[in-house]
Structures are given as C-alpha cells and as structure tokens.
C-alpha positions as CSV (number, residue, x, y, z in Angstrom):
1,X,-89.0,-16.1,-7.6
2,X,-87.1,-18.0,-10.0
3,X,-86.3,-18.2,-13.6
4,X,-88.3,-21.3,-14.0
5,X,-91.4,-19.5,-12.5
6,X,-90.8,-16.6,-14.7
7,X,-90.5,-18.7,-17.9
8,X,-93.6,-20.8,-17.0
9,X,-95.5,-17.4,-15.9
10,X,-94.6,-16.1,-19.6
11,X,-95.9,-19.2,-21.4
12,X,-99.2,-18.9,-19.6
13,X,-99.5,-15.2,-20.4
14,X,-98.9,-15.9,-24.0
15,X,-101.1,-19.1,-24.3
16,X,-104.2,-18.0,-21.8
17,X,-104.5,-21.1,-20.5
18,X,-102.7,-23.8,-18.0
19,X,-103.7,-26.6,-20.3
20,X,-102.0,-25.1,-23.6
21,X,-99.1,-24.3,-21.1
22,X,-98.8,-27.6,-20.3
23,X,-98.8,-29.1,-23.7
24,X,-96.0,-26.7,-24.7
25,X,-93.9,-27.3,-21.7
26,X,-94.6,-30.9,-21.2
27,X,-95.3,-30.4,-17.6
28,X,-98.6,-31.5,-15.6
29,X,-100.9,-28.8,-14.8
30,X,-100.8,-29.0,-11.1
31,X,-97.0,-28.4,-11.4
32,X,-97.7,-25.3,-13.4
33,X,-100.3,-23.9,-11.4
34,X,-98.0,-24.3,-8.1
35,X,-95.2,-22.4,-9.7
36,X,-97.7,-19.6,-10.6
37,X,-99.0,-19.3,-7.1
38,X,-95.5,-19.7,-5.4
39,X,-94.8,-16.6,-7.8
40,X,-97.8,-14.7,-6.7
41,X,-97.1,-15.4,-3.2
42,X,-93.7,-14.2,-3.5
43,X,-94.7,-11.1,-5.3
44,X,-97.8,-10.5,-3.0
45,X,-100.1,-9.6,-5.8
46,X,-102.4,-11.5,-8.1
47,X,-101.1,-12.3,-11.6
48,X,-104.0,-13.7,-13.2
49,X,-107.8,-14.0,-13.1
50,X,-109.2,-17.4,-13.8
51,X,-112.5,-18.1,-15.7
52,X,-113.9,-20.2,-18.0
53,X,-112.1,-18.7,-21.1
54,X,-108.6,-19.4,-19.5
55,X,-106.4,-17.0,-17.7
56,X,-106.1,-13.4,-18.0
57,X,-103.3,-11.0,-16.7
58,X,-104.2,-8.6,-14.0
59,X,-102.7,-5.0,-14.1
60,X,-99.8,-6.5,-12.2
61,X,-99.4,-9.5,-14.4
62,X,-99.0,-7.0,-17.5
63,X,-96.3,-5.1,-15.7
64,X,-94.6,-8.2,-14.9
65,X,-94.7,-9.2,-18.4
66,X,-93.2,-6.3,-19.9
67,X,-90.4,-6.1,-17.3
68,X,-89.3,-9.4,-17.8
69,X,-88.9,-9.4,-21.7
70,X,-85.4,-7.9,-21.5
71,X,-84.3,-10.1,-18.4
72,X,-85.3,-13.3,-20.0
73,X,-83.5,-12.4,-23.3
74,X,-80.3,-11.3,-21.4
75,X,-80.1,-14.7,-19.8
76,X,-80.8,-16.3,-23.0
77,X,-78.0,-14.3,-24.7
78,X,-75.4,-15.3,-21.6
79,X,-76.3,-18.8,-22.3
80,X,-75.6,-18.6,-26.1
81,X,-72.6,-16.6,-25.6
82,X,-71.0,-19.0,-23.1
83,X,-72.0,-22.3,-25.7
84,X,-70.4,-20.2,-28.2
85,X,-67.0,-19.8,-26.6
86,X,-65.9,-23.1,-28.3
87,X,-65.5,-20.9,-31.3
88,X,-69.1,-22.0,-33.1
89,X,-71.9,-19.4,-32.6
90,X,-74.9,-21.3,-30.9
91,X,-78.3,-19.7,-30.2
92,X,-81.4,-18.0,-31.7
93,X,-81.5,-14.8,-33.7
94,X,-84.5,-13.0,-34.6
95,X,-84.4,-10.6,-37.5
96,X,-87.0,-8.4,-39.0
97,X,-87.2,-7.4,-42.7
98,X,-89.2,-5.2,-44.4
99,X,-91.9,-6.5,-46.5
100,X,-91.2,-4.8,-49.8
101,X,-87.6,-6.3,-49.5
102,X,-88.3,-9.7,-47.9
103,X,-88.5,-11.8,-51.2
104,X,-85.1,-10.7,-52.2
105,X,-82.9,-11.1,-49.1
106,X,-84.8,-13.6,-46.6
107,X,-84.4,-16.7,-48.9
108,X,-80.7,-16.2,-49.5
109,X,-80.1,-15.0,-45.8
110,X,-81.7,-18.3,-44.7
111,X,-79.9,-20.6,-47.0
112,X,-76.5,-19.0,-45.7
113,X,-77.3,-19.3,-42.1
114,X,-78.3,-23.1,-42.6
115,X,-75.0,-23.6,-44.4
116,X,-72.6,-21.5,-42.5
117,X,-74.3,-21.3,-38.9
118,X,-75.6,-25.0,-38.2
119,X,-75.8,-24.2,-34.4
120,X,-77.9,-20.8,-35.0
121,X,-81.6,-20.8,-35.1
122,X,-83.2,-18.3,-37.6
123,X,-86.3,-16.4,-37.2
124,X,-87.5,-14.2,-39.8
125,X,-90.0,-11.8,-39.3
126,X,-91.4,-9.8,-42.0
127,X,-93.4,-6.5,-41.6
128,X,-93.6,-2.7,-42.1
129,X,-91.2,-0.3,-41.0
130,X,-93.4,1.0,-38.2
131,X,-93.9,-2.7,-37.1
132,X,-90.4,-3.8,-36.9
133,X,-89.7,-0.6,-34.9
134,X,-92.1,-1.4,-32.4
135,X,-90.9,-5.3,-32.3
136,X,-87.2,-4.0,-31.8
137,X,-88.5,-1.7,-28.9
138,X,-90.1,-4.7,-27.0
139,X,-87.0,-6.8,-27.4
140,X,-88.7,-9.5,-29.5
141,X,-86.0,-9.0,-32.3
142,X,-82.3,-8.9,-32.5
143,X,-81.4,-7.1,-35.6
144,X,-83.8,-5.3,-38.4
145,X,-83.5,-4.3,-41.8
146,X,-85.3,-0.8,-42.5
147,X,-85.1,2.3,-44.4
148,X,-83.3,5.3,-42.3
149,X,-86.5,7.1,-41.9
150,X,-88.1,4.6,-39.5
151,X,-84.9,4.7,-37.1
152,X,-84.6,6.9,-34.2
153,X,-82.1,7.4,-31.7
154,X,-82.9,4.6,-29.6
155,X,-81.3,2.1,-31.9
156,X,-77.7,1.7,-33.0
157,X,-77.5,1.5,-37.0
158,X,-74.9,1.2,-39.9
159,X,-75.6,1.9,-43.7
160,X,-76.5,-1.4,-45.6
161,X,-77.3,-0.2,-49.3
162,X,-78.8,2.6,-51.2
163,X,-81.4,2.3,-54.0
164,X,-82.9,4.7,-56.5
165,X,-86.7,4.7,-57.2
166,X,-87.6,3.5,-61.0
167,X,-90.3,4.2,-62.7
168,X,-92.1,0.9,-63.2
169,X,-95.0,-0.1,-65.5
170,X,-96.7,-3.0,-67.4
171,X,-94.6,-4.7,-70.1
172,X,-96.4,-3.4,-73.7
173,X,-97.0,-0.2,-72.5
174,X,-95.1,3.3,-73.5
175,X,-92.5,2.6,-70.9
176,X,-91.2,-0.6,-73.0
177,X,-88.4,1.3,-75.2
178,X,-88.2,4.4,-72.8
179,X,-84.6,5.6,-71.6
180,X,-84.6,7.6,-68.3
181,X,-87.3,9.7,-67.8
182,X,-88.1,12.9,-66.0
183,X,-91.0,14.2,-63.9
184,X,-92.2,16.5,-66.9
185,X,-92.7,13.1,-68.8
186,X,-94.7,11.5,-65.8
187,X,-97.3,14.5,-65.7
188,X,-100.3,13.5,-66.9
189,X,-100.0,9.7,-67.0
190,X,-101.9,7.6,-64.7
191,X,-99.8,6.7,-61.6
192,X,-100.3,4.7,-58.7
193,X,-97.9,5.8,-55.8
194,X,-96.3,5.3,-52.6
195,X,-97.9,7.4,-49.9
196,X,-94.5,8.9,-49.0
197,X,-93.3,9.1,-52.7
198,X,-96.5,11.1,-53.7
199,X,-95.7,13.7,-51.2
200,X,-92.1,14.0,-52.2
201,X,-93.4,14.6,-56.1
202,X,-96.0,16.6,-55.2
203,X,-93.6,18.8,-53.5
204,X,-91.5,19.1,-56.6
205,X,-94.5,19.7,-58.9
206,X,-96.0,22.7,-57.0
207,X,-92.1,24.2,-57.8
208,X,-92.7,23.6,-61.5
209,X,-96.6,24.4,-61.7
210,X,-97.5,20.8,-62.9
211,X,-100.0,18.2,-61.4
212,X,-99.8,14.6,-61.1
213,X,-102.4,12.4,-62.4
214,X,-102.6,10.1,-59.1
215,X,-105.4,7.6,-59.2
216,X,-104.3,5.5,-56.1
217,X,-102.0,5.9,-53.2
218,X,-100.8,3.2,-50.8
219,X,-98.2,2.4,-48.3
220,X,-98.3,-1.2,-49.5
221,X,-96.0,-1.9,-52.1
222,X,-97.3,-5.3,-53.1
223,X,-100.6,-3.7,-53.7
224,X,-98.8,-1.0,-56.0
225,X,-97.4,-3.8,-57.9
226,X,-100.4,-5.8,-58.4
227,X,-102.3,-2.7,-59.7
228,X,-99.4,-2.1,-62.2
229,X,-99.8,-5.4,-63.3
230,X,-103.0,-5.0,-64.1
231,X,-102.6,-2.0,-66.1
232,X,-104.0,0.4,-64.1
233,X,-101.0,2.9,-64.0
234,X,-97.2,3.6,-63.8
235,X,-95.5,3.6,-60.3
236,X,-92.2,4.5,-59.0
237,X,-90.5,1.5,-56.7
238,X,-87.0,0.4,-55.9
239,X,-85.7,-2.4,-58.4
240,X,-85.7,-5.0,-55.5
241,X,-89.4,-4.3,-54.7
242,X,-90.3,-5.6,-58.4
243,X,-87.3,-7.8,-59.2
244,X,-89.5,-11.1,-59.5
245,X,-91.8,-9.2,-62.0
246,X,-88.6,-7.8,-63.9
247,X,-87.0,-11.0,-63.9
248,X,-90.1,-12.7,-65.5
249,X,-90.8,-9.7,-67.9
250,X,-94.2,-8.8,-66.6
251,X,-93.1,-5.3,-65.7
252,X,-90.3,-2.8,-67.0
253,X,-88.3,-0.2,-65.2
254,X,-86.5,2.8,-66.4
255,X,-84.5,5.0,-64.2
256,X,-86.1,8.2,-62.9
257,X,-84.4,11.8,-63.2
258,X,-85.1,15.1,-62.6
259,X,-85.4,14.7,-59.7
260,X,-84.0,11.3,-58.7
261,X,-85.5,9.5,-55.8
262,X,-83.2,7.5,-53.3
263,X,-83.3,5.9,-50.2
264,X,-81.1,4.0,-47.7
265,X,-81.5,0.6,-46.1
266,X,-80.1,0.4,-42.8
267,X,-79.3,-2.5,-40.1
268,X,-80.6,-1.4,-36.8
269,X,-80.4,-3.2,-33.3
270,X,-80.8,-1.7,-29.6
271,X,-78.5,0.6,-28.0
272,X,-79.1,-1.9,-24.7
273,X,-76.3,-4.6,-24.5
274,X,-73.9,-5.9,-27.2
275,X,-75.2,-8.4,-29.9
276,X,-74.7,-11.8,-29.2
277,X,-72.1,-13.9,-30.8
278,X,-74.7,-15.6,-33.1
279,X,-76.3,-12.3,-33.9
280,X,-73.0,-11.0,-34.9
281,X,-72.3,-13.7,-37.1
282,X,-75.6,-13.5,-38.9
283,X,-74.7,-9.8,-39.3
284,X,-71.6,-10.4,-41.2
285,X,-73.6,-12.9,-43.6
286,X,-76.4,-10.1,-44.1
287,X,-73.7,-7.6,-45.2
288,X,-71.8,-10.0,-47.3
289,X,-75.3,-11.0,-48.9
290,X,-75.8,-7.2,-49.7
291,X,-72.6,-6.7,-51.6
292,X,-73.8,-9.8,-53.7
293,X,-77.4,-8.5,-54.2
294,X,-75.4,-5.1,-55.0
295,X,-73.4,-7.0,-57.8
296,X,-76.5,-8.1,-59.5
297,X,-77.9,-4.6,-59.8
298,X,-80.5,-4.5,-56.9
299,X,-78.8,-2.1,-54.5
300,X,-75.6,0.2,-54.3
301,X,-73.4,-0.7,-51.4
302,X,-71.1,2.0,-49.9
303,X,-68.4,1.5,-47.4
304,X,-67.8,-1.7,-45.2
305,X,-70.5,-0.6,-42.5
306,X,-69.8,-0.7,-38.6
307,X,-69.9,-4.9,-38.3
308,X,-69.1,-5.7,-34.6
309,X,-66.1,-7.7,-34.2
310,X,-66.4,-11.0,-32.3
311,X,-66.0,-10.7,-28.8
312,X,-63.8,-12.9,-26.7
313,X,-65.2,-14.6,-23.6
C-alpha cells in the first residue's frame, strides 16, 4: 500500500467511475484498475463492487475512505509546510463561512489572500453552522467562522467578534424614524423570526405576561430577509446579515434593548495537529479583516485573539 494507490482509491471512490477518475488524473483506465487491484490484494479485501453504473464502495472500502482522510491531509500539510520553509506560505486552505455572513467577509478575504498570499489556494465553503461543524469533523476544512453555540470541545477556538441583534423592517414602515426599541414595542407587531431568537424572546415574554405575534419562523436568514423586504413583518437580525439591504436603503434597522440580544463569532479549527503555515497566514488575514469590518460598524472586536505564531521548520 502506497500513497499513490490511496490517492487513486479516493478519487475513484469520490467519482464512482474509472473513466471519470482517468479524466481527472490524466491516467489511462488500465493503470488505475491495476493500482486498485494491487491495493485490494495488499489489504486482502474487496474495496469496490463493479456494475454497469460504475464503482461502488464495499463496507471495507467505506472504512478505508474514512480512515485515510486525515492521513492524506497530514501528508499534504507536510508538503505545504516544507514548501513554505522559504518564507512564502504555500498550499491549499479551506475555510468555512456561515451563510448569514458570507457576503460580508468572503469576497474581502479572497481579495486579500490573492494579493498577499499568492502561493495559497483558498477554498471558501458556505453553509449552516451544523454543516460546517460536520465538515470540520471530517477534515474537509482547515478553519471555520462560526457562532459560539455551534462549537463543542472537539475544536480549538478563538473569539473573532461580537454582534448585536437589531430590529429590522422594510423602509417606509413605522421603523423608519424609530430609536432604540424594547420588547414592549415589538409586542403585537407582525414578526418573522429566527428559530433560536424566537425561543429567547418568548422566554422573556413569559416573564412579562406578554405574547409575540410571530407569523413565520425560519432557520434561514435569507428567507427572513426576503419576507421582511416583502413587507410581511419585522425581524431581529445582526447588521452584518442585512448589510447590503441596509446600504441600499431597502431595509432599516434600529437597536433592540430591554432585552438586548448578542452573539459571539469565533474561529474554530481541529484540535488534532497544528494549522499549516498557509492556514496560519489566512487566520491573520481573517483577524485583520474583522478589525476593518468592526470599524465599519458590522461587528464589535474585543481583544487580540489567540492567533498562532508562525512555526519555524
């Protein structure tokens, strides 16, 4: 069993076809088939079942696919670090970003990586918090920007910023000239709310013997933004989530107080192994970009964080 065989195995497993793997790897099919057969002979198990639709993993094949994920990644990290020994960060970095804030950070970060880290290839993966956590567990990403509630003890993390929920409504509604508003002001007004925020508000309402008029709840910030733009009701979202709509004047936002609702953005990465030099460099750019965004009013940055220092080889 060697590294070349494992790489071929993983590509065939991903594509489910020798012909597709041949196209990607620029290698003739008989050579790929021979490597697979040698790997199966060495392991004394059948890794694939062949049928008219292509190649399907056996249970043994599925086990090997999972077990080799971290191994291949470690080897790639080693190669990137050795190549970075000249002082120029080199290699691939995959970062996960929450869908609700990707429009605010992803493009800006990509430009900075291209300009300042020309030998780093950046992959940006957008998704929900739970999806990004799963991908971190599977080793598909190096780092992820998440809200603290998504992170468990299996990750290292550092605080990036904090933001506060605002009352958001369509321009031209009674929110236009409003100052900071309380829960009492919201009571009775039609609302479309994030699922988690609704439970927090209703808990507070129960203490005050009040009832919210919630027409729709959703775990999708974009769905909520579209509903507010249509005039269905007010919502509660952080400024970064609706930054394009606030800038264009389509939506308006006022602070929420009594109670105020805040959340913490963190940078998470796996406990196993240190980040590559390339990943460490991207982490520094992320921290710097959040400082810039905080100056524009999207987030509140506290402290310097625990950015890893570059390692010497």
